[in-house]
N, C-alpha and C positions, 0 to 999 in steps of 0.2 A: 544491574544484574551482577551477581557475584561470578567470578571466573576462577576455576581451579586449574592451575598450571600442571599439566600432566607430563609434559616433555619439553626440554630445552636443550638444544644442541648447538655448540659453537664449532664451526668447521674452519679452524684457523689455517690449516695447511692447504685448503682447496681454493685456488685462485678464483676470484669473482664472487665468493660467498662469505658473508660476514657472520650471520647468525640466523637461526630459525627457531620459532616457537610454535607450539600447539597448545590450545586452551580448550577446555570443555565447559559449557554452561548449559543450564536446563531450566525448564518451567513446567509445573504441573498445575492442573486446574480441576476442581471438583465442585459440584453443586447441583442445582436443578434448573431446568429451562422448560418453556412452554411456547408453542406456536399456535396461532388461531386454528381451530378445528381439531386440535389434538389435546390429549391429557398431559399433565406435567410429567417430565421424565428426569431421570438422573443424567448428569453430564460429567464426563471425565475426559481429560486431554493431557497428553504429555509431549513436550518438544525437547529434543536434545540437539544442541548446536556445537559442532566442532569448528573452531576458528584457527586458521594457520597463518603465520606471518613470517617474513624474512626480510633481510636487507643485504644488498651487495656491497662490496668494498667501496664502490664509487657513489653510494648513497641512493641507489635505485631500490625502492621498496616493492614488495609483492606479497600477495596473500590469497586466501580462499576461505570460504565458509560453506558448510553443509548442514542443512536443517533436516533432522530426522524426526518425522512426525508419525506416531504410531497409528494415526488415522489414515495415512497413506493417500491423501488427496490434495489436489491443488484447486479444485473447483467445488462449489456447493450446489446441490439440487435446490431449485426454487419451488415453493408451494404457495400459490396465491400471492406471488410477489414478495414473499418473505423467505429469506435464506434458511434452510434447515441445517443447523450446525452439525458437522461431523458426517454428513451424508455426501458422498463423493462419487463421481463417475470416472475418475482418473487415478492413476498411480503417481504418487509424489516422485518416487525414483523409478523411472521407466526402464532403465537399462539401455536406453538409446542415447548415445552421446550427442545427438543433435537436439535433444530435448531434456536437459537435466534439471527438472523442477527442484527447487530448494537448494541449488548450488550456485555459487558465484565465485569468480576468480578475477583478481585485479593486479595491475602493475602501475606504479606511480612514480613520478619524477618531476623534474623542472618543467616538463611538457604538459603536466596535468595528470589525470588518472584515467586509465582505460579499464573498463569493467565489462565482463561478459558473463552471461548466464541469466539466472532468475533475478533480475534487477529492474529498477525503474527506467522507463524511457525518458527522454529529455523533457517532455511536457510534464509528466508526473513528478519528475525531479525538481522542476522549477516551481510548481504550484504548491501552495499550502492548502490542503483540503480542509473543508469545514470540520470534518471528523478528527483532524489532527490538531485542533485548537484547544489546548488545555484538557485533553481527553485522558482520563486515567484508565480507560478500557473496561471491558466486561468479559466474562468467560466465554460467552457465545457471540460476541461482537454484534449484539442487537442494535446498538446505536449507529453502526455503520453498515447495516444490512437491509435497511428499509428501502422501499421502492423509489424514494426521492434522492437517494444518495449516489454520488458519482465519485469513485475512488481512483481506479487505475487508468481512467481515460480510455485510450484505445490500446493500451498494453494488453497483450494476450489475445489480440484479434486473430493471430495465427498460432504458432507453437510456443510463444512466450519466451523464446530464446533471444535475448537482447544484447547488443554491443553498444556501449555508451562511452564517449569521451567527455570528460568535464574538466574545467579549469577555473580556479578561483584566485582572484587577486584583490586583497583587501575586502571591500564590501561587495564587490561585483563577481558574479559567476556566470559561466556559459557552458552549455552542454549540447552535444549532437549525438543522436542515437539511431541505430538501425534495428529492425526486427525481421528475423528470417521468415520467409514464407514457406519453410519446410521443404524447399526444393520443388515446389509445385510448378507444373507447366500448364495448369488449368487457365482458362480465359479469365481476364480481369484480376489476376494476382500478380504481385510484384513484391519486392522487399519494401517493408514499411519504413518510414523515417520520421524523425522529430527533431526539433531544435527548441532550446529553452534558455531563458535568462533569469537571473536572480539579482536582487540588490537589497542590502540590509542597511537601514538607517538608524543610528543610535542618537536618541534625543534625551540626554540627561536621565538615563535610567529606563526610558521607554524604547524598546526595539521595534522598529517597523520593517516588515519584510514584504518586498514586492516580487511577484513572479509573472512571467509572460512566456507563452510558448505556442508552438504549432505542431500538429501531428497528422500524418496520413497513414492509414492502416495498410496492412500488407495485401488486402483484398477487399472485395465487396462484403460488407458485414451486415447488411439489412436487406430483407426480402423486397424485391421490386426495384432494387438499384443495381446497376451494372458497374458503376465506378467505385473506386476505393473510397471508403468513408474518411472524413477528415474532421479535425476539431482545432479551434483556436481558443485559448484560455488565458485569463488574467486573474490574479489573486492578490489580495492585500490582507495582511494580518499584523497584529500588534500585541506585545507582551508588556504589561505594566508592572511597576515595582510593588504594587499592593497585592499581587497574586492574580489579578484579572488578566484575561487574554480574550481577544476577539478577532474574527476574520471573516472574509467574504470572498466568493468566487463567481465568475461569469464565464460560461463556455458557449461558443457558437459552433454548431455542427452542420456539416454538409453531407449529403448522400447517406443519411441515417434516418432511422424511424423517429428520432427526436430532433427538434429544431434548435432548442436552446436549453441551457441548464443554469439555475441560480442556486446559491447556497449561502448559509450564514452559520457561523459557529461561535460559541461562547464557552469559556472555561474559567474556573476560579478555584484556587487552592489556599487553604489556611490551615496551618499545622498539619495534622494527619488526615484532614478531610479534603477531598477533591470532587468537584462536580462539573458536569459538562452537558451542553445541549447543542443540537444542530438541526437545521431545517434545510430541505432541498426540494426543488421542483423542476421537472422536465416539462417543456412545452411541446405539444404535438407538432409533427411535421405535416402540414396540410396535404402534402403529396401522398401520404400513406393512408389508404382507406381503412376505416374502422379504428383509427388511433384515438388516443385521448391523453390529456395532460395527466401527469402522475406527480403527486407530492407526498412527502413523508417527513417525519421527524424522529430524532433519537435522543435518549437521555442516558447518562452514565453517572454513577457515584461510587466513590471508593473510600475506604478507611484503612490507613496504613497501620498495621499492628507492629511493625518493626521486624528486623531480621529477615526480610524478604517475603513476609506473609501479608497479604492484602485482601480485605473483604470487598467484593465487587457486586454491583447491581447494574443491570442494563435493561433498556426498554426501547422498542422501535415500533412505529406505526406507519402504514402506507395506505394511500387512498387514490385510485384513479378517478378522474372526473366522472361522476355518475355511477361509480362502481362501489364495491364493498370494502370497508376498512379491514385490513389484516394487521395483526399485532404479534409481537414476540417479546419475551421477557426472560431474564435469567438472574440467579443469585447464587453466589458461591465464593470460594477461596481461590486466589491465585498465589502460587508458591514459587519463588525464584531461587535458583541455586547457583 
């Protein structure tokens, strides 16, 4: 993404501060989309991101980013298991400093990096999701919104305000995170936590990434359960020199409506063309009455026109066992500034 430097200030005479930069970047999307049971509709979306960074005289770096979305939402309303793009029940910027959606702040040094705000928990940080394997994206995120997709794991189970410490040394990385329970004193709530590990292996042009992590939610997140939900996940992904990439994940869940999750992702890029496919399946927790396995798959394709303009196509389909298949699709332009 292109970045336009709009301000740069060197504070030479102020002890402890070496330099500070502010950059502005943006993305606009336009096209059409359709969800099962609805007619095709126009789709527009604009995101503007302010990125700020600085460094102290002793080498400590710090920064922050703010994502301003004209849609004003952090969640999407579900219809028949399919996410409705642009339909939200929350405000992205709430005005509440305990829940700043779209904002992150970090400080980094020899000790690692500490990040707070709308960021990944340690499990999500460590895992390579099936939808992140060679995915060029789509304007309505159809390929990562189907009912069989697992993306943020247990992040956002409460207010989404996360504190994460991560440290990388060579090919190895480790992270620990906490998620605020929004100050709740209700029964069965607590501060959620997670731990994650990464390892990258370089095999003569082929990069293999391993991820492993555990997460416990800030509170009970499934009907019928009084304990905090938890998840243990492992992922393996590989990127090959010929443009092919592949990955898979396995997640075991406790005290949740689903028992396990499996996913597989594939991607391929040649020249200006990129394609992607992913498949995921949740297995039902037998302790939940009326539950069912849910599976789904997503497809994405893109053609890079150059200069930051890309044509995107996305498709997603979901089907609970014994249920009705729901679908979504989109086609349009993504413009990066």
